[in-house]
C-alpha positions as CSV (number, residue, x, y, z in Angstrom):
1,M,-33.0,-25.5,2.3
2,N,-36.3,-24.0,1.7
3,T,-36.5,-20.6,4.0
4,A,-37.8,-17.4,3.5
5,F,-34.7,-15.4,4.2
6,K,-32.5,-15.0,1.3
7,I,-29.2,-13.0,1.2
8,T,-29.0,-10.2,-1.7
9,T,-26.6,-7.7,-2.8
10,D,-28.5,-5.4,-0.6
11,D,-27.6,-7.2,2.3
12,I,-23.8,-7.5,1.7
13,E,-24.0,-3.6,0.7
14,N,-25.8,-3.0,4.2
15,I,-22.7,-4.8,5.7
16,L,-20.3,-2.4,3.7
17,T,-22.1,0.4,4.1
18,H,-23.3,0.4,8.0
19,R,-20.2,-1.1,9.1
20,V,-21.9,-4.2,10.8
21,Y,-18.7,-6.1,11.3
22,P,-16.7,-6.1,14.2
23,E,-14.0,-3.4,14.8
24,G,-10.5,-4.4,13.9
25,Y,-11.6,-5.9,10.5
26,R,-11.1,-4.4,7.1
27,L,-12.1,-5.0,3.6
28,A,-9.7,-6.7,1.5
29,H,-8.2,-5.3,-1.8
30,P,-9.7,-5.2,-4.3
31,Y,-13.2,-4.9,-3.0
32,M,-12.4,-1.9,-0.7
33,I,-11.3,0.3,-3.8
34,K,-14.5,-0.3,-5.6
35,P,-17.6,1.6,-5.0
36,T,-20.1,-0.2,-2.5
37,T,-22.6,-1.3,-5.1
38,E,-19.9,-2.9,-7.1
39,A,-18.1,-4.4,-4.2
40,A,-21.2,-6.1,-3.0
41,Q,-21.9,-7.6,-6.3
42,M,-18.4,-9.1,-6.8
43,I,-18.7,-10.5,-3.0
44,F,-22.2,-11.9,-3.8
45,E,-20.7,-13.3,-7.2
46,E,-18.0,-15.2,-4.9
47,L,-20.6,-17.0,-2.8
48,K,-21.4,-20.4,-3.5
49,E,-24.5,-22.3,-3.0
50,E,-23.4,-24.0,0.2
51,D,-22.6,-20.6,1.8
52,F,-26.4,-19.4,0.9
53,T,-27.4,-22.6,2.7
54,R,-25.2,-21.9,5.8
55,I,-26.5,-18.5,5.7
56,E,-30.1,-19.5,5.4
57,K,-29.8,-22.0,8.2
58,A,-28.2,-19.4,10.6
59,A,-31.4,-17.2,9.9
60,T,-33.5,-19.8,11.3
61,W,-32.2,-19.5,14.6
62,G,-33.9,-16.3,15.0
63,T,-37.6,-16.0,16.4
64,D,-38.2,-12.7,14.8
65,M,-37.2,-10.8,11.5
66,D,-34.6,-8.8,13.3
67,T,-32.8,-11.5,15.0
68,Q,-33.0,-13.6,11.8
69,I,-31.3,-10.8,9.9
70,D,-28.6,-10.8,12.9
71,Y,-28.1,-14.3,12.6
72,A,-27.8,-14.2,8.9
73,Y,-25.3,-11.3,8.7
74,Q,-23.1,-12.9,11.3
75,K,-22.9,-15.8,9.3
76,L,-22.1,-14.0,6.3
77,F,-19.4,-12.3,7.9
78,D,-18.1,-15.3,9.1
79,I,-17.9,-16.8,5.6
80,L,-16.3,-13.5,4.2
81,K,-13.7,-13.7,6.8
82,E,-13.3,-17.6,5.8
83,K,-13.0,-16.2,2.1
84,K,-10.4,-13.7,3.1
85,I,-12.8,-10.9,1.9
86,F,-12.7,-9.4,5.3
87,L,-9.3,-9.4,7.1
88,D,-8.3,-8.9,10.8
89,R,-6.1,-5.6,10.9
90,S,-4.0,-7.1,13.5
91,N,-2.5,-9.3,10.9
92,D,-1.7,-6.3,8.4
93,K,2.3,-5.9,8.0
94,P,2.4,-2.6,6.0
95,K,6.0,-2.4,4.5
96,K,8.2,1.2,4.8
97,D,8.3,1.6,0.8
98,M,4.5,1.6,0.3
99,T,3.1,4.1,-1.8
100,P,0.3,6.6,-0.3
101,E,-2.4,4.6,-1.8
102,E,-1.1,1.6,-0.7
103,W,-1.1,2.9,2.9
104,D,-4.7,4.1,2.3
105,V,-5.6,0.4,2.0
106,Y,-4.3,0.0,5.7
107,G,-6.0,3.0,6.6
108,D,-3.0,4.6,7.9
109,S,-2.4,7.2,5.3
110,Q,1.3,8.5,5.6
111,T,0.4,11.7,3.5
């Protein structure tokens, strides 16, 4: 598919930095403990050609640049959920014997 829209590490970094994903989701370990730029690069490298194609196709549903970005980011988020890079917090099951660092992964520090 040949479209003008291409996902970059900057787009992934925007999603991570500005939390343009629905509340109730969290970034999976090990991505959440990395600096944002490094996590974005790791995630970008996990995307396959078919993922980029799906994202580009979603962008074409938009009628202007803003809606193209919205559709592309939503598709990217959906793909990252499929890849278990973003996890639904409702499925979190922290254990009682976790260290403070492990609790931080769940966003519920016990210290």
